[in-house]
C-alpha positions in Angstrom: 17.0 0.6 10.7 14.1 1.4 13.0 10.7 -0.2 12.1 8.3 2.3 10.6 5.5 3.1 12.9 1.9 2.4 11.7 -0.5 5.3 11.8 -2.7 5.3 14.9 -5.9 4.3 13.1 -4.5 0.9 12.1 -5.1 -1.2 15.1 -5.9 -4.9 14.7 -7.9 -7.0 17.1 -5.2 -9.4 18.2 -7.0 -10.7 21.3 -7.6 -14.5 21.3 -10.8 -15.5 23.0 -11.7 -19.1 24.1 -13.9 -19.3 21.0 -10.9 -18.3 18.8 -8.7 -20.9 20.4 -11.4 -23.6 20.0 -11.7 -22.8 16.2 -7.9 -22.9 15.8 -7.8 -26.3 17.5 -10.7 -27.6 15.3 -8.9 -26.5 12.1 -5.6 -28.1 13.3 -7.4 -31.3 14.2 -9.0 -31.6 10.7 -5.7 -30.6 9.0 -7.3 -27.6 7.4 -5.7 -24.3 6.4 -7.1 -20.8 6.5 -6.0 -17.8 4.5 -6.3 -15.9 7.8 -3.3 -17.8 9.1 -1.3 -18.2 5.9 -1.6 -14.6 4.8 -1.2 -13.2 8.4 -4.4 -11.3 8.3 -4.7 -8.5 11.0 -8.3 -9.4 11.7 -7.7 -13.1 12.5 -8.3 -12.7 16.3 -11.6 -10.9 15.7 -12.9 -13.2 13.1 -11.9 -16.4 14.9 -13.6 -15.0 18.0 -16.8 -14.7 16.0 -16.4 -18.3 14.8 -15.7 -17.4 11.2 -12.8 -18.2 9.0 -11.9 -18.3 5.3 -10.9 -21.8 4.4 -7.8 -22.2 2.2 -8.1 -25.3 0.0 -5.7 -27.0 -2.4 -2.8 -26.8 0.1 -0.8 -23.9 1.5 1.7 -23.5 -1.3 1.1 -21.2 -4.3 2.6 -21.7 -7.7 2.9 -17.9 -8.2 4.9 -15.3 -6.3 2.9 -12.1 -5.9 5.0 -9.4 -4.2 2.3 -8.4 -1.7 1.4 -11.9 -0.4 2.8 -13.8 2.6 1.5 -17.2 1.4 4.2 -19.8 0.7 5.2 -20.3 -2.9 6.9 -23.2 -4.7 5.9 -26.7 -5.9 2.7 -27.8 -4.1 1.6 -31.3 -3.2 -1.2 -33.0 -5.2 -4.7 -32.0 -3.9 -6.0 -33.9 -1.0 -9.1 -35.8 -2.2 -10.6 -35.8 1.3 -10.2 -32.1 2.0 -13.7 -31.1 0.7 -15.3 -33.5 3.2 -13.2 -32.1 6.1 -14.2 -28.6 5.2 -17.8 -29.7 5.3 -17.2 -31.3 8.7 -15.7 -28.1 10.0 -18.6 -26.0 8.8 -21.1 -28.4 10.4 -19.2 -28.4 13.8 -18.9 -24.7 13.8 -22.6 -24.2 12.8 -21.6 -21.6 10.2 -24.3 -19.7 8.4 -21.8 -18.2 6.0 -18.6 -19.9 4.8 -15.9 -18.5 2.6 -13.7 -20.8 0.4 -10.5 -19.6 -1.3 -7.3 -21.3 -2.5 -3.8 -20.8 -3.5 -3.2 -20.5 -7.3 -2.5 -23.9 -8.7 -1.1 -23.4 -12.3 0.2 -27.0 -12.0 -3.3 -28.4 -12.3 -5.1 -28.8 -15.6 -8.2 -27.1 -14.3 -6.4 -24.9 -11.8 -8.3 -26.7 -9.0 -11.8 -25.8 -10.2 -13.2 -29.3 -9.7 -11.9 -29.3 -6.1 -13.6 -26.0 -5.5 -16.9 -27.4 -6.8 -16.5 -30.5 -4.6 -15.9 -28.4 -1.6 -19.1 -26.3 -2.2 -21.1 -29.5 -2.6 -19.6 -31.0 0.6 -20.6 -28.0 2.6 -24.1 -28.1 1.1 -24.4 -31.8 2.2 -23.1 -31.1 5.7 -24.9 -27.9 6.4 -27.7 -27.1 3.8 -28.6 -23.7 5.4 -25.0 -22.4 5.1 -24.5 -19.7 2.5 -21.2 -20.0 0.5 -18.8 -17.5 -1.0 -15.9 -18.6 -3.2 -12.9 -16.5 -3.8 -11.1 -18.0 -6.7 -7.8 -17.5 -8.6 -7.9 -16.7 -12.3 -7.6 -20.3 -13.5 -5.5 -18.8 -16.3 -8.7 -17.5 -17.8 -10.1 -21.0 -18.6 -13.9 -20.5 -19.1 -14.6 -24.2 -18.6 -12.9 -24.1 -15.2 -14.7 -21.0 -14.1 -18.0 -22.5 -15.3 -17.3 -25.6 -13.2 -17.2 -23.5 -10.0 -20.3 -21.5 -11.0 -22.2 -24.7 -11.6 -21.9 -25.6 -7.9 -24.0 -22.5 -7.3 -22.2 -20.5 -4.6 -24.1 -17.5 -3.4 -21.1 -15.2 -4.0 -18.4 -15.6 -6.7 -15.4 -13.5 -5.8 -12.2 -12.9 -7.8 -9.9 -10.1 -6.7 -8.1 -7.7 -9.1 -5.9 -6.6 -6.1 -4.5 -3.4 -7.7 -4.7 -1.0 -10.6 -3.5 -2.3 -14.1 -0.4 -0.2 -14.2 1.0 -1.9 -11.1 0.4 -5.5 -12.2 3.9 -6.2 -13.4 5.3 -5.1 -10.1 2.6 -6.4 -7.7 1.1 -9.5 -9.5 3.7 -11.0 -12.0 1.9 -13.9 -13.7 -1.5 -12.3 -13.5 -3.3 -10.1 -16.1 -5.8 -7.3 -15.3 -7.9 -7.8 -18.4 -8.1 -11.5 -17.8 -9.4 -10.9 -14.3 -12.0 -8.5 -15.6 -13.1 -11.1 -18.2 -13.5 -13.7 -15.4 -15.8 -11.4 -13.4 -17.8 -10.6 -16.6 -18.1 -14.3 -17.4 -19.4 -15.0 -13.9 -22.0 -12.2 -14.2 -23.2 -13.5 -17.5 -23.2 -17.2 -16.6 -26.5 -18.6 -17.8 -27.3 -20.8 -14.8 -26.0 -18.4 -12.1 -27.9 -16.2 -9.7 -24.6 -15.6 -7.9 -23.5 -12.2 -6.7 -20.2 -11.2 -8.3 -17.6 -9.6 -6.0 -14.1 -8.3 -6.3 -11.5 -6.5 -4.1 -8.3 -4.5 -4.2 -5.7 -2.8 -2.0 -4.6 0.8 -1.8 -1.2 2.1 -0.7 0.9 0.5 -3.4 1.5 3.7 -5.5 -1.8 4.0 -7.3 -3.5 7.4 -8.0 -7.0 8.4 -7.2 -7.8 8.6 -10.9 -6.6 5.0 -11.3 -8.8 3.9 -8.4 -11.8 5.6 -10.1 -11.1 3.8 -13.4 -10.7 0.5 -11.5 -14.1 0.9 -9.8 -15.7 1.8 -13.2 -14.1 -1.3 -14.8 -15.4 -3.5 -12.0 -19.0 -2.2 -12.4 -18.8 -2.6 -16.1 -17.7 -6.2 -15.6 -20.8 -6.9 -13.5 -19.5 -6.6 -10.0 -22.1 -5.8 -7.4 -19.9 -5.9 -4.3 -16.3 -4.7 -3.7 -13.8 -4.5 -0.8 -11.2 -1.8 -0.5 -8.4 -2.2 2.1 -5.0 -0.8 3.0 -2.0 -2.8 1.9 0.1 -3.8 4.9 3.5 -5.2 4.3 3.4 -8.8 5.8 7.2 -9.5 5.5 10.3 -7.3 5.0 11.1 -9.0 1.6 7.7 -7.9 0.1 6.7 -4.6 -1.4 6.9 -1.6 0.9 3.8 0.5 1.6 3.7 3.6 -0.6 1.4 5.5 1.8 -1.3 4.9 4.3 -4.8 6.1 3.5 -6.8 7.8 6.2 -10.2 6.6 7.4 -11.7 9.7 5.8 -10.2 8.7 2.4 -11.6 5.2 2.8 -15.0 6.7 3.5 -14.7 8.8 0.3 -13.8 5.7 -1.7 -16.9 3.9 -0.2 -19.2 6.8 -1.2 -17.6 6.9 -4.7 -18.2 3.2 -5.2 -21.8 3.4 -4.0 -22.4 6.3 -6.4 -21.2 4.1 -9.3 -23.8 1.5 -8.5 -22.2 -1.1 -6.2 -24.8 -2.4 -3.7 -22.3 -3.5 -1.0 -19.0 -1.8 -0.3 -16.6 -2.6 2.5 -13.9 0.1 2.6 -11.4 0.6 5.5 -7.8 0.3 6.6 -8.2 -3.3 7.9 -10.8 -4.5 5.4 -9.9 -7.7 3.6 -11.6 -9.7 0.9 -13.6 -11.9 3.3 -13.9 -9.5 6.2 -17.6 -9.4 7.3 -18.4 -11.2 4.1 -21.9 -12.0 5.4 -22.9 -8.4 5.1 -23.5 -8.9 1.4 -26.7 -10.6 2.4 -27.5 -8.3 5.2 -27.5 -5.4 2.7 
């Protein structure tokens, strides 16, 4: 069967500059993972060339098996206790002003890896005090204590993605729960010691309707989200879910305007937008 051709407006920046190769070598030398590499992000060449990357902590193996994601799944190794310090070293060597930290889902850990997240944030603060930090966390199975542990480390942005509309959760995100994700975002927004910006993101092209997208955006605003990312689902492997349809750049612009009208203060919406793509723009806005 012939490979389905992508629409002409979906063109990733696959060029690898000397800066991108230097960053890749640094990450390899420190035995660090990035979600850019593990999830086969189409923006990897561009972001690496700008000296930015989203660090993937707690290993490269996820305990869940979402049907849109190319990250390995299975039984992960125990967390590396020295990983937070290595992330801090990388941030310092790169001179980053904005760092994004995410992880695989670790349902095998009592706290889901929340303590490891907090340690990583603190290690970055120690290595590079001027660096702003965004965390993009799993759902920690809805454990408020675990979520609070991450928020106590005071990241500038707390992100948790809903990924898709609630009707598609059983197909797209088995093991996750839409209402649980909304409750995590609401908890973060109401956290007593937090001045953190709450952010979420989702994909289109999995079979959702425009009415469902509208309701999703309303749910996120009600939960306290101030920033949102909207991107096109692109099938990373043949064994994962097929693309239902490709949204046009004009449709992404319409979704952006709709989100702004609902009260979001930062919206990134486009075919190649991903959760951490141009994440620093939250503060530029």
